[in-house]
C-alpha positions in Angstrom: 47.6 50.7 30.5 45.4 49.3 27.7 41.6 49.3 27.6 41.3 45.8 29.0 43.2 46.7 32.1 41.1 49.8 32.7 38.0 47.7 32.3 39.3 45.3 34.9 39.9 48.1 37.4 36.6 49.8 36.8 34.6 46.6 37.0 36.4 45.7 40.2 35.6 49.0 41.9 31.9 48.7 40.8 31.7 45.3 42.4 33.3 46.5 45.6 30.8 49.4 45.7 27.9 46.9 45.1 29.2 44.8 48.0 29.1 47.8 50.3 25.6 48.8 49.0 24.0 45.4 49.1 25.5 44.2 52.3 28.1 41.6 53.2 25.6 38.7 52.8 26.2 38.9 49.1 29.9 38.5 49.3 30.2 35.0 47.7 28.0 35.8 44.8 29.9 39.1 44.1 33.2 37.2 44.5 32.3 34.8 41.7 31.0 37.7 39.6 34.4 39.4 40.2 36.2 36.3 39.0 33.8 35.8 36.1 34.4 39.4 34.9 38.2 39.0 35.3 38.3 35.8 33.4 36.0 37.1 30.7 38.3 40.1 30.0 41.3 37.8 30.0 39.9 35.2 27.7 38.5 37.9 25.4 41.8 38.0 23.6 41.9 34.2 23.0 39.4 34.0 20.0 42.1 33.0 17.5 44.9 31.9 19.8 46.4 28.5 19.6 48.4 28.6 22.8 45.8 29.5 25.4 45.9 26.1 27.0 49.6 26.4 27.8 49.0 29.8 29.3 46.2 28.5 31.4 48.6 25.7 32.7 51.1 28.4 33.7 48.4 30.4 35.5 47.2 27.2 37.3 50.8 26.5 38.4 51.3 29.9 39.8 48.0 30.0 41.6 48.5 26.5 43.0 51.9 27.4 44.4 50.6 30.6 46.0 47.6 28.9 47.5 49.7 26.0 48.8 52.2 28.3 50.3 49.6 30.4 52.0 48.0 27.3 53.5 51.4 25.7 54.5 52.1 28.8 56.6 48.6 29.2 58.0 49.9 29.1 61.5 51.8 32.4 60.9 49.2 35.0 60.0 51.6 37.5 58.4 54.2 35.2 56.9 52.5 34.4 53.6 54.4 33.8 50.3 51.5 34.6 47.9 52.8 38.1 47.1 56.2 36.8 46.3 54.8 34.1 43.9 52.3 36.5 42.4 54.8 39.2 41.7 57.3 36.9 39.9 54.5 35.2 38.0 53.1 38.5 36.8 56.5 39.9 35.9 56.8 37.0 33.5 53.3 36.9 32.2 52.1 40.5 32.1 49.5 42.7 33.8 46.3 41.1 32.7 47.4 37.6 33.7 48.8 39.2 36.9 45.3 40.5 37.8 43.7 37.2 37.0 46.1 35.3 39.1 45.7 37.6 42.0 41.9 37.2 42.0 42.1 33.4 41.7 44.7 33.1 44.5 42.5 35.1 46.9 39.3 33.3 46.1 40.9 29.8 46.0 42.9 30.2 49.2 39.8 31.4 51.1 38.2 28.1 50.4 40.5 27.0 53.1 40.7 30.1 55.3 37.0 31.0 55.0 35.0 33.2 52.7 33.6 36.5 53.8 33.0 40.1 52.8 36.8 40.5 52.8 37.2 38.1 49.9 36.4 40.5 47.0 38.7 43.1 48.7 41.5 40.6 48.8 40.9 39.7 45.2 41.1 43.3 44.3 44.2 43.9 46.4 46.1 41.0 44.9 44.8 41.9 41.5 46.3 45.4 41.8 49.6 43.9 42.9 49.4 41.6 39.9 48.7 44.4 37.4 51.5 46.7 38.7 54.0 43.8 38.8 52.9 42.7 35.3 53.8 46.2 33.9 57.4 45.2 34.5 57.0 42.3 32.1 59.9 42.0 29.6 61.9 44.7 31.4 65.2 43.9 33.1 64.4 45.0 36.6 67.3 44.7 39.1 66.7 42.4 42.0 67.2 45.2 44.5 64.4 47.1 42.9 62.2 44.0 42.9 63.0 43.6 46.6 61.8 47.2 47.3 58.7 46.6 45.3 58.0 43.3 47.2 58.3 45.3 50.4 56.0 48.0 49.1 53.3 45.4 48.1 52.9 44.3 51.7 51.8 47.8 52.6 49.8 48.3 49.4 47.8 45.1 50.1 47.4 46.1 53.7 46.2 49.6 52.9 43.5 48.3 50.5 42.3 45.9 53.2 42.3 48.8 55.7 39.7 50.5 53.4 37.5 47.4 53.8 38.0 47.4 57.5 37.3 51.1 57.9 34.1 51.0 55.7 32.8 47.9 57.4 33.7 48.3 61.1 34.9 51.8 62.0 32.0 53.9 63.3 32.0 56.9 63.0 34.6 57.3 60.2 36.7 60.3 61.2 40.3 61.3 60.5 41.2 60.1 64.0 39.5 56.7 63.7 40.9 56.2 60.2 44.5 56.9 61.3 44.0 54.6 64.3 42.8 51.8 62.1 45.7 52.2 59.7 48.3 52.4 62.5 46.9 49.3 64.1 47.6 47.3 60.9 51.2 48.4 60.6 52.8 45.5 62.5 51.0 42.9 60.3 51.8 44.9 57.1 55.4 45.3 58.0 55.9 41.6 58.7 54.1 40.7 55.5 56.2 43.2 53.5 59.5 42.2 55.0 58.8 38.5 54.4 57.9 39.1 50.8 61.1 41.3 50.3 63.3 38.6 51.8 61.9 35.9 49.6 62.4 38.0 46.5 66.0 38.9 47.5 66.9 35.3 48.2 64.9 33.4 45.6 63.7 35.9 43.0 66.4 35.5 40.4 66.1 31.7 40.3 62.3 31.6 40.2 62.1 34.3 37.4 64.7 32.3 35.4 62.5 29.1 35.7 59.3 31.0 34.7 61.0 32.8 31.8 62.3 29.4 30.5 58.8 28.1 30.4 57.6 31.3 28.7 60.2 31.2 26.0 59.9 27.5 25.4 56.2 27.7 24.7 56.1 31.3 23.3 53.6 32.6 25.8 52.2 36.0 26.9 53.4 38.0 23.9 50.3 40.2 23.5 49.6 41.3 27.1 50.4 45.0 26.5 48.8 45.4 23.1 
């Protein structure tokens, strides 16, 4: 990964540490600081670019689809399509854009679901999924491999959120209490993972083709891995 990606990850971890140190009452401020840092690193490379507005439109479309999908299925707590949409968007656009989209999706959707100390953790979790998915950009990944990755992201997201839960609510933190907290989240994580995998298997090829057509037509995201 390049320096910008490492900067994103380090800055994100620092913000999560600050959230734990300063207390949950500062969650909204730190959430917007998180987004500001993420966007700052992303737009850092746009000094002399003439196509940034088209890339921003693509980012807005992906984020809007993910947020709308999450809200549309609000009645089903673990059936959320945001990982599916984020993965495919990041595969087309690259790791930096993937991280940015992940943070925006979490913050924007929580305008509906409710903000809290969990918001920066969700931003980080989705951002990590976006980075890893984006590292597959411009690589011909078979749909069955993408399906496996989609399934894995449900647990990756869940395990990161488990860290938030353990740090904030498990007292005392012991090996036994930590394992119990992780095991308790398995049903939710499994359903989230399976739903994401099914969506990728059924719709992944078609959606990637649509996103790739937009990318090629407007010559976007060609410098993500520089």
